[in-house]
N, C-alpha and C positions, 0 to 999 in steps of 0.2 A: 154660379153661371158665368160670371165675368172675372173670376179669379181673385176677387177682393179678399177672400178669406182662405186662400189656398195654403195648405200645410198647417193652419192654425189648430185644427183638431189633433194633429200629431204632436205639435209643440206644446199644447196646453190641453191635454185630454180631460182634465178635471173641470175646465171652464168652457170649452168650445165643443159643440155637438152638431152633427148633421141631423136636421129634423125631417120628418115626413113632409111631403108636399100637401099639407093640410092647413090652409090659411087660418081657418077659425081656431084650430088647435094651437097654431103658432101664436096668434094674438092672445088667446085665452091663457095659455101657460105663462106668457110674458106678463100679463096682467096679474096673475096669481103670484108670481115671483116678486114683482114690484110691490105688491100690496104687503108682502112680508119683509120689505126693507132691502131687497136685492136691487141691483141696477142692470136689468137684462138689456142686451142689444140684439134684437131679433130681425131677421131678414124675411121680407116677402120677395120672392124671386123676380117678379115684375109687378109694378103697382097696379097693372091692369087686372091682376088676380085678387085684388083686395075684397071683391064681392062677398065671398064666403065668410070673411072676417068682419064684414061691415057692422053687424050687430054688436060684436065685441068692442070694436073701436068706438062706434058712435054712442052706444048705450052704457058702456062700462069704463073704457079707457079715459074718455073725455069728461065723465061726470062724477067719478068717485070722490074726488077732492071736494067738489061742491056739495054733493049729497051727504058727505060726512062732516060738513062744516069745518073742513081743514084738518080733521083728525087722521085721515088716510091720504097719503100721496102715492102717485104712481110714477116714479122716476125711470121710465122706460123709453128706449129709443127703438123705433120701428123704421127701418130703412128699406129702400127699394129702388132698383133701376127704373128710370122714368123717361118718357118722351120717345121721339122718333128720330128722323134723319138717318135711319139705318134701314135701307129698303128691304121689303119682304116681311116686315113684322105684322102689319095690318092690325086687326082686332086682337086685343089681349097681349100685344107686345109693343105697342107704339103710342100709347095714350099719354097725354099730358093733362092731368086732371086735378091740379092743385086747388082750384077754386072750391071743389067739393069738400075738401078737408078744412079749408080756411073758414068755412061756415060753422065749424064745430067749436063752441066755446070750450076752453080748457086744453086745446091741442096747439102746440107750436109747430109751424111748418117752415122748413128751410130748404133751399135749393142752391147748393154751391155750384160755381162754374169753373173753379180751378182746384187743383190738388191741395194747394195751400189753404184755401177756404174750406175745403172738405175736412181737412184735419182740424182746423180751428173751430169750425162749427160743431164737429163731432165731439170735441172736448167740452164745449159749452153744453151740448145736449146731454152728454153723459154725466155732467155734474149739476143738471137741473133737477129740481124736485118735481117737475111736471113732465108729462109725456111729450115726446117730440117725434114728428114724422119727418124723416130725412130722405129727401128725394135726390137721387144721383142721375144727372143727365147722361143717357146712354151714349149719345154721339161723342161726348167729351170723355167718356170713361177711360178709353185706352190710349189717350194722348200722353206722351211722355214729355213732361215739362219740368224744368229745374225749379226748385223751391229753396228758400233759405233754410239754414240748419235749425234755426229757432223760429217756430211758428206760434205767435201769441194767439190766445183764444179770441174769438169774435163773438160779441154779445148778440142776442136776438134783437132784431129791429135795427140793425146797423148796416145800411147800404154802403157801397164803395164806389167812388168816382173812378172809373177805369180810364177815362180820357177826359181831360179838361177841354172845355169849349166855350164859345161866347154867343153863338147864334141860335142853336137849337138844343134842347134837352131830350135825349133818348133814354128811356128807362126800360130795362129788360132784365132777364134772368135765365139761367139754365142754358139750353142749347142755343137759344136765339142771340146770345152774346156774339156769336160769329156773324150773324146777319147784320147786327148793329155795327160792328167794326168794319165789315166789308162795305156797307153803305157809306159810313163816314169816310173811308179811304177814297171811295169813288167820287164823293162830293167835296174832296179836300180843296179844290180850286174854286168852289162856289160858296162854301160856308164852313164855319167852325162848329163841330158837333161835340157836345158833352155827353158822354156815355156813363150812365149810372147802372151798376149791377145791384139789383135789389137784395139779393141773397136770402133775406128773411121775408117770407110771405105773410106770416102771422106770428108776431106783430110785424108791421112794415114801417119803414123809415120815412115818415111824412116830412120831417124837417129838412133832410138832405134834398129831397125833390123840390120842396118849396124854395129853398135857397137858390137852387139852380134855375128854376122857372122864373124867379124874380129877376135873375140876371139875363136870361135868354128871351123870355117872353113867349117861348114856343115849347110845346111838349108833344112827343111821340112815344107811345107805349108799344113795345114789341113783345108778344107772348106766343108760346106754342099752344097753349090751351085754347079751347073754343071761345068764340066771341061772347056769346050770351051769358049773363050772370057771372062774369069773370073778374079776376083780380084787376086786369087792365081797365075794365069799365068802372070798377070801384074806385080806383085811384083817380081817374078823370072826373068822376062824379064828386068825390070828396073835395078835390082841389078847385074845380070850376064852380062848385056849389057853395063855396065859402066866400062871402062878400069880401073878406080881407085878402084872399088870394086870387079871386076872379079878376081883379084889376091888373094882375101881372100879365095877363095874356094879351098879345097883339094879334093872335090868330087862334082859330079853333083847334083844340087838341085833337090828335089823331090816334087811332088804335089799329095796329096791324096784328092780326090774329088768324088762327085757323078758323075757317067758317064752320058752321054747325053741321058738319058732315063726318062720316066715318072715313078712316084712312084705308085705302085699298092695298092689296098685295102688290100690284104692279107698281114699280118705282115711279112711273110717270104719274099715276094717280096719287101716290103718296106725296110727291113734291108739289103737285098741283094743289093739294089741300093745305100744305104747310106754308107759313110765312116765308117769303123769299127776299133776297137782297133787293131785287127790283121793287118790290112792294114797299120796303122801308125807304128806299130812295124816293119813290113817288110821294110817300107820306111826308117826308122831310121837305121836299120841294113845295108841297101844298101849303105847309105852314109858312113858307117864305114868301108866298104870293101876297101882294099888297091888297 
């Protein structure tokens, strides 16, 4: 759909195949291949269409290693375009729903925000003995960016500091990395913002966030997913609920997220539902108040 695998079926006809648009079949065949020792990398055209494959992913992909006491592994990568900020998608083409998958024990969930990280995390996922859900932010998909000739692998649970700062820690991932940078640029004369790209949702890098919050005393989470029962809420709860890290805060942590609403077809409605640069700026300023 986005040209990621264009020409691969011609160049490697023995290894690359066009599948029918049948998500349960895609997941089921991948699980079967992985259980026999192969390393399939399968695509769901949009993560919004994962519904028909939900039983396969939730009941089989995530549980087989545990149910077999480690005798069976499923080294499978299931990747999908993810998120919005491309007007007109609405339902089934614009969802950011990583929190649903982060609840599944046994599944790794990653969301790169640069081509370099996409390659690095895909290498790690393809060499992992466990299944990985690889979510590719659609708004960033077609950007042309230069990357180094050599791209080292990135381990699961390793966040990256995209911009160093002293006053406020902003943690984000995927498409919302743009809103974080735009807000930091807008507030450059008011404060120094440290931007952390989480990259790996499950597992997540608690240590990097803690080190930053210990320095800045302020935390803002920016996510495209819905607010309730989300990764951002989990991070805030984990850090503020720990007596050892609670004392780092000089102000209440803030979450900027999509409200618990559907995304409309009209671009005005879509962008009204999604986190904006202005919301991130307001959240940062709120943490700076005495």
